[in-house]
C-alpha positions as CSV (number, residue, x, y, z in Angstrom):
1,X,152.3,143.0,59.2
2,X,149.1,143.6,57.2
3,X,149.2,144.1,53.1
4,X,150.2,146.9,51.9
5,X,151.6,148.6,55.5
6,X,155.2,148.4,54.0
7,X,154.0,151.0,51.5
8,X,152.1,153.6,54.4
9,X,155.3,153.2,56.4
10,X,157.3,155.2,53.3
11,X,154.1,157.0,52.8
12,X,154.4,156.0,48.9
13,X,151.3,154.1,46.6
14,X,151.5,150.5,45.4
15,X,152.3,151.5,42.3
16,X,155.4,153.7,43.0
17,X,159.0,154.0,41.3
18,X,162.0,152.5,42.4
19,X,163.2,156.2,43.0
20,X,159.7,157.2,44.2
21,X,160.4,154.5,47.2
22,X,163.9,155.9,47.8
23,X,163.7,159.3,47.6
24,X,160.3,158.5,50.2
25,X,163.2,156.2,52.7
26,X,165.9,158.8,52.7
27,X,163.6,161.5,53.8
28,X,161.7,159.7,56.4
29,X,165.6,158.1,57.5
30,X,166.9,161.9,57.8
31,X,164.0,162.4,60.3
32,X,163.9,158.8,62.1
33,X,167.2,157.1,61.7
34,X,166.7,155.0,64.6
35,X,163.4,153.6,63.0
36,X,163.7,149.8,62.0
37,X,160.0,149.6,60.6
38,X,161.3,152.6,57.8
39,X,165.0,150.3,57.7
40,X,162.6,146.9,56.6
41,X,160.2,148.6,54.8
42,X,162.4,149.8,52.2
43,X,165.2,147.1,52.2
44,X,161.5,145.0,51.1
45,X,160.3,147.2,49.0
46,X,163.8,148.2,47.2
47,X,164.3,144.4,46.4
48,X,162.5,143.4,43.2
49,X,162.4,139.9,44.4
50,X,160.8,140.4,47.9
51,X,159.0,143.8,46.3
52,X,157.0,141.5,44.4
53,X,156.7,138.0,46.6
54,X,155.3,141.0,49.3
55,X,153.0,142.3,46.7
56,X,151.4,138.6,45.9
57,X,151.8,137.5,49.5
58,X,151.2,140.5,51.6
59,X,154.3,138.9,53.5
60,X,158.4,139.7,54.3
61,X,159.9,137.3,52.6
62,X,162.4,135.7,54.9
63,X,166.0,134.3,53.6
64,X,166.1,130.3,53.6
65,X,168.3,129.1,56.8
66,X,171.5,127.8,55.1
67,X,171.8,124.3,55.8
68,X,175.2,123.0,57.2
69,X,177.1,121.3,55.6
70,X,177.1,117.3,56.4
71,X,179.3,114.9,55.5
72,X,183.1,114.9,55.0
73,X,183.7,118.4,56.1
74,X,184.7,118.6,59.5
75,X,187.6,115.6,57.5
76,X,188.3,117.9,54.6
77,X,188.6,120.8,56.7
78,X,191.3,118.7,59.0
79,X,192.8,117.9,56.4
80,X,193.2,121.5,54.4
81,X,194.2,122.3,57.8
82,X,197.2,120.0,57.7
83,X,197.8,120.0,54.5
84,X,198.3,124.0,55.4
85,X,200.8,123.6,58.4
86,X,202.9,121.5,55.9
87,X,203.0,123.6,52.9
88,X,204.3,126.2,55.8
89,X,206.9,124.0,57.1
90,X,207.3,123.4,53.7
91,X,208.1,126.9,52.8
92,X,210.0,127.4,56.2
93,X,213.4,124.8,54.9
94,X,211.9,125.9,51.1
95,X,213.6,129.3,52.7
96,X,216.7,127.9,54.5
97,X,217.6,125.7,51.4
98,X,217.7,128.9,49.1
99,X,220.3,130.3,51.3
100,X,222.4,127.5,51.4
101,X,222.2,127.7,48.2
102,X,222.7,131.4,48.0
103,X,225.7,131.2,49.7
104,X,227.6,128.2,48.0
105,X,227.1,126.0,50.8
106,X,224.5,123.3,49.0
107,X,223.6,122.7,45.8
108,X,221.0,123.2,44.1
109,X,219.1,120.0,44.3
110,X,217.5,119.5,47.5
111,X,216.3,123.7,47.5
112,X,214.2,121.9,44.3
113,X,213.7,118.7,45.9
114,X,211.9,121.3,48.3
115,X,210.1,123.2,45.9
116,X,208.2,120.7,43.9
117,X,207.2,119.1,47.9
118,X,205.7,122.6,48.9
119,X,203.7,122.9,45.4
120,X,202.7,119.7,45.9
121,X,201.1,120.1,48.8
122,X,199.8,123.7,48.1
123,X,197.5,121.8,44.5
124,X,196.5,119.0,47.2
125,X,195.1,121.8,49.6
126,X,193.8,123.2,46.7
127,X,191.9,120.3,45.0
128,X,190.2,119.8,48.7
129,X,188.7,123.4,48.4
130,X,186.5,122.0,45.2
131,X,185.0,119.3,46.7
132,X,181.9,120.6,48.6
């Protein structure tokens, strides 16, 4: 796109205010709802940073691509998955122990031990979330 083409697409001056740009966009998009150029022009000019970059360079700034995480991220994801699986199994065991305790068939100690183990597993999983 040429240096000031986005302003021409919306039919506004380079000194147009945000509200003028929005009004022009709303009017044009109502007339031409499928025109992607109108949407692109509004997207760039309605964002203060994108508009400033466009005004200086005359080019549309594209968002930088995210770099994939390197290193142990796959291993960390696998560890988190394993911990979540253990937690779910622990939750099932805790539920069974609670029912047995509630019915009077079992003392409270196994139930409390299962609760503590499940809690430790969940805390470990949350700690792994902090590792990039």
